[in-house]
C-alpha positions in Angstrom: 0.0 -0.4 -0.2 1.3 3.0 -1.0 2.2 6.3 2.0 -0.7 8.8 2.5 0.5 11.7 2.3 -0.9 15.3 4.3 -4.4 15.7 2.5 -4.9 12.0 0.6 -7.8 11.0 0.9 -7.8 8.2 3.2 -8.7 5.1 1.6 -11.8 3.3 2.6 -11.6 1.2 5.0 -13.9 -1.7 7.5 -13.7 -2.0 11.1 -15.6 -3.6 14.2 -16.9 -0.7 16.3 -16.6 -1.0 20.6 -20.9 -3.3 19.7 -18.7 -5.8 17.0 -20.8 -4.1 14.4 -19.1 -2.7 11.0 -18.0 0.6 9.9 -17.2 1.7 6.9 -15.6 5.3 5.9 -17.7 4.8 2.9 -20.7 5.6 5.6 -18.8 8.5 7.1 -18.5 10.1 3.5 -18.8 14.1 3.4 -18.9 14.1 7.0 -16.2 15.4 9.9 -14.4 12.0 11.4 -12.2 11.6 13.8 -10.3 7.8 13.8 -8.4 7.3 17.2 -7.5 3.9 18.5 -4.9 2.0 20.3 -2.4 0.3 18.6 -1.0 -2.0 21.6 -4.5 -2.0 23.2 -5.1 -5.8 24.4 -1.5 -6.7 23.5 1.3 -8.2 25.0 3.6 -5.1 23.6 
């Protein structure tokens, strides 16, 4: 995958939310969105 630079649109992706529902980036197209995650949550790292 190519590296994103500031101003590049994010590629579409889907992830489970805290309730295990699948959420897609496309679901929020045209709206402001803040994605916050913990890269080491629930890992041994």
